N, C-alpha and C positions, 0 to 999 in steps of 0.2 A: 336841397336843390330840387329834388323830384317834385316836392309839393308846390314850389313856386312855379315851375313849368306847367304842372298839371292845372293849377288854377288859371293860368293864362290861357290854356286851351279851353277850359270850361267857360271862361269869360267870352271867348269867341263863339262858343256854341250857343250860349243862351241869348246872345245878342245878334244872331244871324238875321239879316234882313228877311222879311216875310217872303219876298218874291223869290228868294233862293230856296226856301223850304218847299213851296208848291206854287209855282206861277199859275195864276188864274183862279186859285182857290179863294172863296169868300174870306174876308178878314176875320169874322168870328170863328170860322172853321180852323183857320191858321192859328189863331190865338189858343183855341181849345187843344189843338194838336201839340202846340208848344208847351202848354201847361202840363199836359199828360206826360210829355217827354221829360220835363223837369221833375215832375213828381216821381216818375219811375227811376230817374237817374239818382235823385237824392235818396230814394229808398234803397237803391243798390249800395250807395256809399254807407248808409246807416247799417245795413246788414253785414257788409264787409267789415265795418268797424267792430262789430260784436262777433266776428269770425263765423257768421252764418253764411258761408260762401254759396251754398246751393240756392238760397233765397236771393242772394245778390245777383246770381246768374239769371234767375227767373226775371228779376226786375230789369236787367239789362236786355234780355231778349224782348221784353215789351218795348224798350227804347228803340230797338231795331225796326219795329213795325212803323215807327214814326220817322226815323232817320236811318235808312238801311246802309248808307255809305259814310257813317260818322266814324272817323278813326279812333276817337277817344272811347267810344263804346266798345270797339273791338279790343282796344288796349286794356280797358277795365275787365272785359271778359277774360283776357289772357292772364291778368293778375289773379283773378279768382280761381281759374282753373289751375294755375301754378300753385296756389296755396293748398289746393286739394291734391296736389301731386299728379294731376291729370295732364302729363307733360305734352302729349300730342295735341290735345285740344288747346292747351296754353300756347304752344308754338304756332298752331294754325291761326289763332286769333291775333297774336302779336304780328305774324307775317302779314295778315290781311290789313292791319293798321298801317304797316309800312308801305304797302302797295297803294293805299289811299293817300297817305301822307308820308312820303319818303324821308322827310326831315324830322319825323317824330323819333328823336334819339332814344327815348325811353322804351319805345316798342322794340327797337333794335337791341337795347340792353336786356329786355325781357327774353328775346330769342336766345341771346348769349347765355343768360342764366339757365334756361332750359337745357341747352347743349352742354353746359358745364356740369349740371347735376346729373345728366344722363351719360356723361363721359363721351359725348360725341365731339371730340376735340377737333377733328378735321373740319366739321361744319362750323364749329366755334371760330376757327381761324378765319373763315370767309366773313363771318359776321363782325368779328373784331376789326378786320381790315376796313369795314364800313364805319365802325364806331370811331376809328382813328380820325376819320374826316371831321367828326364832331369834336373829339377830344384827344389830342396827341398822347395823353397819359396812358391810353389803352395799349401803347406799344409795349409797356411793361407786361401786360397780360399776354401779348403776342409772344414774348420771349418764353414765358412759362408754357404756352400752348405748343410752341416748337419743341420744347424739351419733352413734353408729354407725348408728342407724336414722333419723337426721335429724329426730328429734322435738325440735327446738330449743326450742320453747315449754315443753315439760315439763322439759327439761334446765335451762333458765334458772330456772324456778320452784324446782326441787330444789336448784340451786346456791345460790340466795338463801336458801332454808330452811336448808341446811347451814352457810352462812356465818354465819347468825345463831345457830344452835344449837351448832355445834361449832367455829366459827372458820374462817377462810379457809385454802385450800391453794393451792400454786403450780399444781397440775394443774387445779384448778377455775377458777382465775383465767385460765389460758390458754384453757380451754374458753369461758369467759364472753367473753373478748376476741374469740374466733373468732365467736361467735354475734352479738355486737354490731356486727360489721362490716356485717351486713345491717340496713339502715335500718328494716325493718318490725318488728324486735325492740327498737329503741331507744326507741320510745314507751312501751312497758310498763316498760322499765328506768328511764327517766326518772321515771315515776310512782312506781315503787318507791323510787327514791332520794329523791324529794321527801317521801314518807311517812316514810322513815327519818330524814331531816333534822328533820322535825317531832317524831318520837319521841325522837331522840337528837341534840339541837342542838349538843352538844359533841364529836361524833364527826367528826373532820376528814376521814376517808377518804371518807365519803359525799359531802361537798362536792366533793372533788377529782375523784371519779368522774363527778359530774354536770357539773362544769365541762368535763371532757374530752369528754363526750358532746355537750354544746352546741357546743363548738368544732369537733368532727368534723362536725357537721351545719350548720356556718356560722351558728349562732345566737349571734353574738358578744354581742349585747345581753343575752341571757339568761345567758350565761357570766359576763359582768361583774356582773350582778345577784346571782348566786350567790357570786361572789368577794367582793363587798361584804358580803353576808350572813355569809360565813365570817369576814371581817375583823371584823365587828361582834360575832359570837358568840365568836370565838377571836382576840382582838387580836394574840396572839403568833404566829399562823400565818404561816409563811414561804410556804406554798403560795398563799395569797391574793394575794401580791405578784406571782406569776408571771403571772396573768391581768391584774392591774391594770397591770403594766408594759406589756403589749401594748396595753391600752386607752389608756394615756397617750401611747404613741408614735403611735398612730393619730390621737390628738387633737392631736398636735404639742406636747404639754406635756412638754418635755424635763426640767424640774426634778423633776416628780413621777415621771417614768420613771426618772431617775437614782436617786432615793430608793428606789423599789421594786427596781431592779436591784441596788443595793448590799446590800439585805437578803437577796436571793436568793443572790448570789455569796458572801456570808459564811456561808450556812447549810450545815450538815452533812447536812440532811435532803433536799436537792434533788440530783437526779442530775446528773453532770457534763455529760451530753449536753444537758440543758435549759439549763445555764449557758452552754455554748458557743453554743447557738442564740440565746440572749438577747444575748450579746456581739456576734455577727454582725449581729443586727438593729440593735443600737445603733451599730455601726460604720457601717452604711449610713445611719443617721440623722445621724451626725456629719459624714458627707461633705457633706451639704447644710446642716448646722448646726454650723460649725466652732467656735462659741462653747463647745461641749461637749467639745472636744479634751482638755482636762485631766481631765475626768470619764472619758473613754475610757482615758487613761493610768492613772488610778487603778484602773479596773476590771481592766486587764491585770495589775496587781499581784497579784490574787487567784489568778492562774494560774502564778505563778513556780515552784511545785513540781510542776507538771503534766508528767509524763514522757511522756505520749502525744501531746500537741499543744503545739508551741512557738508560743504565741499571738502574742507580739510579732513574731516572724519572719513568721508567716502574714499578719499585718496589713501588715507591710512589703511583702510580695509583692502584697497587694491594691492598695496605693497605687502600686507600681511598674508593675503592669499598667495602671493608670490614667494612667501617666506623671506622677504627682505625686511628683517626685523628692525634694522636701524632706521630705515626710511619710514616704516610704519610708526615707530616711536616718535620720530620728528613731527609727523603730521597729526598724530593724536595729541601731542603736547601743544601744537599750534592751535588745534581746535579748542582745547581746554582753557586756553588763554582768554577766549571770548565766551565760552560756555562751561564754567568751572563746576557746574552741578550735574553734568551729564554722566550718570552712574555707569551707563553702558560703555561709554568711551573710557572712563576711569578703569573699569575692569579689563577692557581690551588692552589698555596701556600696561596694566600690571602683568597681563599674560605675555605681552611683547617683551617687557623687561626680563621676565622669567626665561623665555625662549632665547633671548640674547645674552643670558647669563650675567645680567647686570644686577647683581643681588644687593649691592650697596644702594643703588638707586631705588630698587624695589623696596628695601627696608625703609628708606627715608620717605618715599612717596606714599607708601601704604600707611605709615604712621601718621603722616599729615592728614590723609583722608579719613583715618579713624577718628581724628579729633572733630572732623566736620560731620561724619556719618557714623556715630558710635554704635549703631545697631545693625550695621551691614556685616554679616559673618564672612563674606568673601574677602573683605579687607583684612580681617584677623588671620584668615588662612594664608594670604600672600605674605603678610608680615611674619607669621610663624615660619613659613617656608624659607623666607629670606634669612631669618636668624639661624635656622638650622644650617643653611648653606654657608653662613659666615661663622659657624661653630659657636654661636651665642645660644647654647642649648637652654640655659635657664630662662632667658628672655622668650625663646620660642615656646617653651612649656607654659609659661605664665599667660602669654598672649593667646595661645590656642585653647587653653582651659577657660579663659574669659570669653572667647568668641563662640565656642561650641554650643552654648546655651541659646544663642540667637538663631540657630538653624531651625527652619520650619519646612517640613515636607520636601527635603532635598537630599535624597539618599547618596547621590554621587559626591556632594560636598561633605557629607558626614563621613563617608569612606576616606576622603582625602584628609580630613581633620585627624582621624584616628591614625592614619599612616604617618602623618607628620608628628603627632604626639609620640608614637612608637619610636620615630627617629630621634626626637628630643630626649626621651628617657634612655635610649641606647647611648646617646652622647654623654648623658649624665652618669652612665654606669648602672642605672637601675633596670636590670634585665628582666626582672619580674614584671614590672609595669610595661616595659617594652612589649613583652609577650601578650599582656592583657589587651593592649591597644591594637596590636597587629591581628590578634584573634578576633577582636570586635570588627575590624575592617574586613576580615575574611568572611565572617558571618553575614555582614551586610552585603558583600559581593554575591554570596550564595543566594540570599533572599532576592536580590535584584535579578539574578539569573532566572529564578523560579517564576517571578512575575512576568518575565518576557516569554 
C-alpha cells in the first residue's frame, strides 16, 4: 500500500505545472530545473535501494535546492535517516513533511515508527490519534500504547468500545484480564457488564465475565445472583451451572450439585480445567457424604477418554493417601478396566490389597498379572506374600524362587523377597533355610544402611 501511495505522490511532483515551480522563469530554465530534480530524486531512490542511505540523503538535499517545500522529499529524507537509526533527524523530516502536507499519512506513520523505536510512547499516542483519522485500525495500536504508559482506565474504555464495534480479540482480552487484576478497575467493569446485560440479555459472555469478576472479589452472593439470572434468560446455558454447582456444594445440597455437575461435565463448551476442578471439589464433598459415591463414579466416566489426566487413578491415590484402602482399590480397579497395562497402577492396587488384608484377591490378581507380565519381579513378590499369608507355603516358595532372578538393582525388593522366602521355609519347617534367607535379608539391610 505504501508503494501505491508513494507513486501517486511522485506522479503529482513530476507533472507539476511549470508556473507553480517558478512563476516568471524562462521555460528552458524551468525544464532544466525539473530535469535536475528528477535526476536527483531517482538517484536517491537508487541509492536507498542498495542501502546506501548517506548518498541517498545527499541526492535528496540536492532536490531541496530545486523544490524546498516538497513534502515527498522530506518524507524520503525521513525514511533514509530512519534506516540509519538517526531518529531525531528522521522525526524532524517526517514532521516537516506533515506540516507541508498534513494529509501525508505515511509521514505521520514514520513519526510513529520513530516514537515507538525510541520508546517515546506518550508522543506516539498523540501521533496515533492523528493516524486514526486516516485509518481506524490504528485504535488497536492505541490500546497497546495506553497499556505501555499505564493509562489503564483509557485502555479499558477503548477495549470495551472495540469489543462492541469490531468484536473481541485475544490480545485485547489478555490486556483486559491484566487490567482487571487490579481491584480499582473492577468496579467500572462490573458496571459496564451490568449495562451490557441490560442491553443484550441473551449475550452469555457478559454474564460469564461478571460472574468471574464477582467470584474473584469474593462476592459469591452476587455471582450466584447473576448465575440465576443467566439461567433464567438462557435456560440452556451450561455456564450458569458452573456457579450454581459451587453454590449448591456450599449449601450442602448434594442432589442439586450433582445435577449441575453432570450438565457441565457433558458440555463441550466448558474448559477441561474447570471440569477437573469441579470433580476435585465433588470428591472432597463425597468423602464426608459417602451417599454420593455412585454419583462420583458416574462423573469419572466423563473423563474416560482424557489422555492428560487419569482421573480414576488419581482419585485412587487420593484415597490411598487417606489410608482408605477399600475406596483406593475401587478406583484403581476402575482405572484398570480402561488401561489394563498400567504397571504403576497394578502395583498400587497390589499394595492396597495387601494393606486391606485381602490376600485371596492379592493371590488371584497377582497371578493373572504374572501371566501378562512374566518378567516383573514385584508381581512374584506380591503373589509369594499372598500365599504365605494363606499358608500356601510351597506355592509361596516356588513363586518367590522363580521371581528373585528378575530383580535388577533393587535392594529393597531383594530384601523383601528374602524375608518372604524365610517365612515360606519357616512354614515348611525347614528352619535351616529359613535362617539362611533371614540372614541374607539382614546383610542386605546392613549394606543399605552403609550406603546411606
